[in-house]
C-alpha positions in Angstrom: 18.0 0.5 -29.4 21.1 -1.7 -27.8 20.1 -3.5 -24.7 22.7 -3.8 -22.0 22.7 -5.0 -18.3 24.1 -2.7 -16.0 25.6 -4.2 -12.7 26.7 -1.0 -10.4 26.8 -1.4 -6.8 26.7 2.3 -6.5 26.1 5.1 -8.9 25.4 8.8 -9.0 22.0 9.9 -10.2 22.4 13.4 -11.8 19.3 15.0 -12.6 18.7 16.8 -16.1 15.7 19.0 -16.9 15.9 18.6 -20.6 17.2 16.5 -23.4 20.5 19.0 -23.5 23.0 16.9 -21.6 26.1 18.4 -22.5 26.6 19.9 -19.3 26.0 16.6 -17.2 29.2 15.2 -15.8 30.2 11.6 -17.0 30.2 8.7 -14.4 33.2 6.5 -14.9 32.4 2.6 -14.5 35.3 1.2 -15.7 35.9 -2.4 -17.1 32.1 -3.2 -16.8 31.7 -1.0 -19.9 34.9 -2.1 -21.8 36.6 1.2 -20.7 33.7 3.3 -22.0 32.3 6.3 -20.2 28.9 6.0 -18.8 26.8 8.9 -17.8 23.4 8.0 -16.1 20.8 11.0 -16.5 17.3 11.7 -15.3 15.0 13.2 -17.9 11.3 14.5 -17.0 10.6 17.0 -19.7 8.8 14.6 -22.0 5.2 15.8 -23.0 2.7 13.2 -21.4 -0.6 13.7 -23.0 -3.5 13.1 -20.7 -7.2 12.5 -21.7 -10.3 11.1 -20.8 -12.1 8.6 -22.6 -15.7 6.4 -22.0 -16.3 2.8 -22.9 -19.6 2.4 -24.7 -20.2 -0.4 -21.8 -18.6 -2.8 -19.7 -19.0 -6.5 -18.3 -20.8 -6.2 -15.2 -22.6 -9.9 -15.2 -21.5 -12.8 -12.9 -20.3 -10.3 -10.2 -20.3 -11.4 -6.6 -21.5 -8.0 -5.5 -25.0 -6.9 -5.7 -24.6 -2.7 -6.0 -27.6 -0.5 -5.3 -27.9 2.9 -4.6 -27.6 6.7 -6.0 -25.8 9.9 -5.4 -24.9 13.1 -7.0 -21.4 13.7 -7.8 -19.8 17.3 -8.6 -18.1 15.8 -11.5 -20.1 12.8 -12.8 -23.8 13.8 -12.0 -26.1 11.7 -10.8 -24.6 8.1 -10.2 -26.8 5.1 -10.1 -26.7 1.5 -9.6 -29.4 -0.9 -9.9 -29.2 -4.7 -9.8 -30.8 -7.5 -11.6 -30.7 -11.1 -10.5 -32.0 -14.9 -10.9 -32.7 -16.5 -7.8 -33.5 -20.2 -7.4 -33.8 -23.1 -4.8 -30.8 -25.6 -4.7 -33.6 -28.4 -4.6 -37.2 -28.3 -5.3 -38.7 -30.2 -1.9 -40.8 -29.3 0.8 -42.5 -31.5 3.4 -46.1 -32.1 2.0 -47.5 -30.5 5.2 -45.5 -27.3 5.6 -47.0 -24.0 6.1 -45.7 -21.1 5.1 -45.0 -18.4 8.0 -43.1 -15.5 6.2 -40.8 -14.8 3.5 -38.4 -11.9 3.3 -35.2 -10.8 1.4 -32.0 -10.9 3.1 -28.9 -8.7 1.9 -25.8 -9.5 3.4 -23.2 -6.1 3.3 -19.6 -7.0 1.7 -18.1 -3.8 3.3 -18.3 -1.7 0.0 -19.8 1.8 0.1 -19.4 4.9 -1.8 -20.3 8.5 -0.7 -22.2 9.6 2.3 -23.7 6.7 4.4 -25.4 9.0 7.1 -28.2 9.9 4.9 -31.1 7.8 4.6 -31.5 5.3 1.4 -34.1 3.6 -0.1 -34.5 -0.1 -1.4 -37.2 -0.9 -3.7 -37.5 -4.6 -4.6 -39.1 -5.1 -8.1 -40.4 -8.6 -10.1 -38.8 -8.9 -13.1 -41.2 -9.5 -16.1 -39.0 -11.4 -18.2 -35.8 -13.8 -18.3 -32.4 -13.0 -17.4 -31.2 -14.2 -20.9 -28.3 -12.5 -22.7 -27.6 -12.4 -26.2 -23.8 -12.9 -26.1 -22.8 -14.6 -22.7 -22.7 -11.2 -21.1 -24.5 -8.6 -19.2 -23.5 -4.7 -19.2 -23.4 -1.9 -17.2 -26.0 -0.3 -19.9 -28.1 -3.7 -19.8 -32.0 -3.6 -18.6 -34.2 -6.2 -18.1 -38.2 -5.2 -18.1 -39.7 -5.1 -14.5 -42.9 -4.4 -13.0 -43.3 -0.8 -12.2 -44.8 -1.1 -8.7 -42.4 -2.0 -6.1 -43.0 -5.5 -4.7 -41.5 -4.2 -1.2 -39.9 -0.8 -0.2 -37.0 -0.5 2.6 -35.9 2.7 4.0 -32.5 2.4 5.7 -29.2 4.1 7.3 -26.5 1.8 5.5 -23.9 0.1 8.0 -21.7 -1.5 5.8 -19.1 -1.4 8.4 -21.1 -2.3 11.5 -23.8 -4.3 10.5 -23.6 -8.0 8.9 -27.0 -7.7 6.9 -30.5 -6.3 6.4 -33.8 -8.0 6.4 -36.7 -6.8 3.8 -40.1 -8.5 4.6 -41.7 -9.5 1.3 -45.5 -9.8 0.8 -47.3 -13.0 1.8 -49.1 -13.6 -1.1 -46.0 -13.5 -3.0 -44.0 -16.0 -1.1 -47.5 -18.1 -0.9 -47.7 -18.6 -4.6 -44.0 -20.1 -5.0 -43.9 -21.9 -1.6 -47.0 -24.1 -2.5 -46.2 -24.5 -6.0 -42.6 -26.4 -4.9 -44.4 -28.0 -1.8 -47.3 -29.5 -4.3 -44.7 -30.4 -7.1 -46.1 -27.9 -9.4 -42.6 -26.5 -9.7 -40.0 -28.9 -10.0 -37.3 -27.4 -11.6 -35.7 -23.8 -13.1 -37.9 -23.8 -16.2 -41.2 -24.4 -14.8 -39.8 -21.8 -11.7 -39.5 -19.0 -14.6 -42.9 -19.6 -15.6 -43.9 -17.9 -12.4 -40.9 -16.1 -11.1 -38.2 -14.7 -13.4 -36.2 -12.8 -10.4 -36.0 -9.4 -9.0 -34.6 -6.3 -9.6 -33.3 -3.9 -6.6 -33.4 -0.2 -7.1 -32.4 3.1 -5.3 -35.3 5.5 -4.5 -35.8 8.0 -7.3 -35.1 10.9 -5.1 -31.9 9.4 -3.2 -28.9 11.5 -3.0 -27.0 9.3 -0.5 -24.8 6.6 -0.9 -24.2 3.3 -3.5 -23.9 0.0 -1.2 -22.3 -3.5 -2.0 -23.9 -6.4 -0.9 -22.7 -10.2 -1.4 -24.1 -12.2 -4.0 -22.8 -15.4 -2.3 -25.7 -17.6 -1.5 -24.9 -18.1 2.0 -25.2 -14.1 2.5 -27.9 -12.6 0.6 -31.2 -14.8 -0.5 -35.0 -14.8 -0.4 -35.9 -17.0 2.6 -39.1 -18.8 3.2 -40.0 -19.5 6.7 -42.0 -22.5 7.3 -43.1 -25.0 9.9 -44.8 -28.4 10.0 -47.5 -29.1 12.6 -46.4 -31.5 15.3 -48.6 -32.6 17.9 -46.9 -30.3 20.4 -44.0 -28.1 19.1 -44.0 -27.2 15.6 -40.9 -28.5 13.7 -39.5 -25.1 11.9 -37.6 -25.1 8.5 -36.4 -22.5 5.9 -36.1 -22.8 2.1 -33.5 -20.3 0.4 -34.0 -18.9 -3.0 -30.1 -17.9 -4.2 -28.1 -16.6 -7.2 -26.8 -20.1 -8.3 -23.1 -20.0 -8.6 -22.6 -23.5 -10.2 -23.7 -21.9 -13.7 -21.1 -20.8 -16.2 -22.1 -17.2 -15.7 -24.5 -16.7 -12.7 -27.5 -14.7 -13.5 -26.7 -11.6 -12.0 -25.8 -8.2 -12.8 -25.6 -4.4 -12.1 -26.6 -1.4 -14.2 -24.8 1.4 -13.4 -25.3 4.8 -15.0 -24.7 8.3 -14.5 -26.7 11.6 -15.8 -24.7 14.5 -16.9 -25.8 18.0 -16.9 -23.7 20.9 -18.8 -20.6 19.0 -18.2 -17.2 18.7 -20.0 -17.8 15.1 -20.1 -21.0 15.8 -22.0 -18.9 15.4 -25.2 -17.9 11.4 -24.8 -20.7 10.0 -26.5 -18.8 7.4 -28.2 -15.9 5.2 -27.0 -13.4 6.5 -30.0 -13.6 10.2 -28.6 -11.0 11.4 -26.4 -11.2 14.4 -24.5 -7.9 16.0 -23.8 -7.2 17.6 -20.4 -6.3 21.2 -21.5 -10.2 21.2 -22.6 -11.4 19.8 -19.3 -10.0 22.2 -17.0 -6.5 20.2 -16.9 -7.8 17.3 -15.5 -8.6 13.8 -16.7 -11.5 11.7 -15.1 -11.6 8.2 -14.1 -15.0 6.4 -12.5 -15.5 2.6 -12.2 -19.0 1.2 -13.2 -20.0 4.1 -15.4 -16.8 3.7 -17.8 -14.5 6.7 -17.6 -10.9 6.1 -18.0 -7.5 8.1 -18.0 -5.8 7.6 -21.7 -2.0 8.3 -21.6 0.6 8.8 -24.4 4.0 10.2 -24.9 4.1 12.1 -28.3 7.6 13.6 -27.8 9.4 10.2 -26.4 11.5 9.6 -29.4 13.4 12.6 -28.8 15.2 10.4 -26.7 17.0 9.3 -29.6 18.3 12.9 -30.0 20.8 12.1 -27.0 24.3 11.7 -28.8 25.8 8.2 -28.2 24.2 5.0 -27.5 22.4 4.4 -24.2 19.7 2.4 -22.8 16.5 3.0 -20.4 17.4 1.9 -16.8 13.6 3.0 -15.6 10.8 4.9 -16.6 8.3 5.9 -13.9 4.8 7.8 -14.7 3.8 10.0 -12.1 0.0 11.2 -11.6 -1.6 12.9 -8.9 -5.1 13.5 -7.8 -5.8 16.9 -6.6 -6.6 16.7 -2.9 -10.0 18.4 -3.1 -11.3 15.7 -5.3 -11.2 12.8 -2.5 -12.2 12.3 1.5 -13.5 9.5 3.6 -16.7 9.4 1.8 -15.2 9.3 -1.6 -12.0 7.4 -1.3 -9.6 6.6 -3.9 -7.7 3.5 -4.1 -4.2 2.8 -4.0 -3.6 1.0 -7.1 -4.7 1.5 -10.8 -5.0 -1.0 -13.4 -3.1 -0.5 -16.9 -4.3 -1.6 -20.1 -3.3 -0.9 -23.7 -5.7 0.3 -26.3 -5.7 0.7 -30.0 -6.3 4.1 -31.8 -10.3 3.3 -31.6 -10.0 2.8 -27.7 -10.2 -1.0 -28.1 -8.1 -2.9 -25.4 -5.6 -5.1 -27.1 -4.0 -6.3 -23.8 -2.8 -5.7 -20.4 0.4 -4.4 -19.7 2.9 -7.1 -18.0 6.6 -6.8 -16.8 8.4 -10.3 -15.9 5.3 -12.1 -16.2 3.2 -10.0 -13.8 0.9 -7.2 -14.5 2.0 -3.9 -14.0 -0.1 -1.6 -11.6 0.2 1.9 -10.7 0.6 2.5 -6.9 0.5 5.3 -4.2 4.0 6.0 -3.5 3.9 5.3 0.3 7.0 7.4 1.6 4.9 10.5 -0.1 1.6 9.4 1.4 3.1 9.8 5.0 3.5 13.6 4.1 -0.1 14.2 3.2 1.1 13.6 -0.5 -0.8 11.3 -2.6 1.2 10.6 -6.1 0.3 7.4 -8.2 3.6 5.8 -9.6 3.6 3.6 -12.5 6.6 1.9 -13.5 6.3 1.9 -17.4 9.8 0.9 -18.8 8.4 -2.0 -20.8 5.9 0.4 -22.6 8.3 3.0 -23.0 10.6 0.5 -25.0 7.8 -0.8 -26.8 7.1 2.7 -27.9 10.8 3.6 -29.0 10.8 0.6 -31.1 7.4 1.1 -32.8 8.3 1.6 -36.5 5.1 2.0 -37.6 3.2 5.4 -36.7 0.1 4.5 -34.5 -2.2 6.5 -32.6 -2.1 3.6 -29.4 -1.8 4.6 -25.8 -2.3 3.0 -22.5 -5.6 3.5 -20.2 -5.8 3.5 -16.2 -8.8 3.0 -14.1 -9.1 1.5 -10.6 -9.6 -2.4 -9.7 -13.1 -3.7 -9.6 -13.9 -1.8 -12.7 -17.0 -3.7 -13.4 -18.6 -3.6 -9.8 -17.6 -0.5 -7.8 -18.2 3.4 -8.7 -14.7 4.4 -7.4 -13.5 7.5 -9.2 -10.2 9.3 -9.6 -9.8 12.8 -10.8 -5.9 13.4 -12.4 -4.0 16.4 -12.8 -3.6 16.7 -16.6 -0.7 17.9 -18.5 -0.8 21.7 -18.1 -1.7 21.9 -14.6 -0.6 24.4 -12.6 -0.4 22.3 -9.4 1.5 19.1 -10.6 1.7 18.2 -14.2 1.7 14.6 -15.3 5.4 13.5 -15.5 7.4 10.9 -17.0 10.5 10.5 -15.4 13.0 8.2 -17.6 16.5 7.1 -15.7 19.1 6.9 -19.0 22.4 5.5 -19.1 24.7 6.8 -22.0 27.5 4.9 -23.3 30.0 4.9 -26.1 29.0 8.5 -26.6 30.4 10.7 -29.5 33.4 12.8 -28.7 
């Protein structure tokens, strides 16, 4: 289609509910279009095909968030997050006369939570029995490292991610003593020697927990295993500490979150392969998104080329996709974020690229004006994608997907109304200028 640049100080926007534009009056623009009649119309009857897909796995390694917890979700079943991390000291030095007092795990809240924090949660700390060594440079939400089935420590607490700074889990003295003395006595002098004795830890929720999933910072200044020691003196003993942290100076810090969900008799049970799409008419006219577990909404516009049926030449001024989460699917404990990430996928749901416009990534954002009236609708400026689809010569089954930011280090979910919803259909609104129209 021809591209033209429209410089209109003020123009009339005439709404049309179908591609029959014969009754829409023309807008005279004068010399800007070489004496052509230009009509600006708004079209909103294109089919928006909404479905759900699920990634086989998503990268969660190198995260700056330790994600731990478990809750039962009305759509996604039991959602569970466990963490695996390798910790080591920045230096392998201790005074030769140092004596260990105690050892404990400090976890600093990073402010993230999902679901109800007024219910008690359990943290089980397990020793790893294998190194965090990946095969392709990454760990995924489905990755596992073997660990001792008997917890090193168990801690029950009420999460306070907004009000408290951190929590402290006391670890057994004999665990700390072997590592402490190994470093003090120069039996452990580097990471390789440390890994012969200590491969790291896994932090896991209680088996019966149905509470919340909490985020802790993986930064070495916020979360660490601390060894408290003293150096005997004639009068007052000198006190000190040694911290084991996730080393951030590595190309890929040795930490990842395993995030999975367990379904039971759900419409989502059919999504056993990344190439499978679940159309919203077959899932109660809804599409399902959840970070961490890999669910995303897949969008296509199968009737978009009907735009060519409009007589005359024209150009797209704007194209906006509106998506609405049903109000019953979110609350203060299950919040939804104000933005959505947009990525393009091929027919096999493999990501091909992120969608950009003017050098900046395209995001779906909540319409703030409607939000003031308790109407939450995502709007996605999708003109660059629509233009690409219109100019696609080959018949391809590509699409774009939407999901929340922090897709690999949260469990944020969004439920969207589908294409045949009675409350609010997913809607594509195109503002279109027609010029040089056939008489």
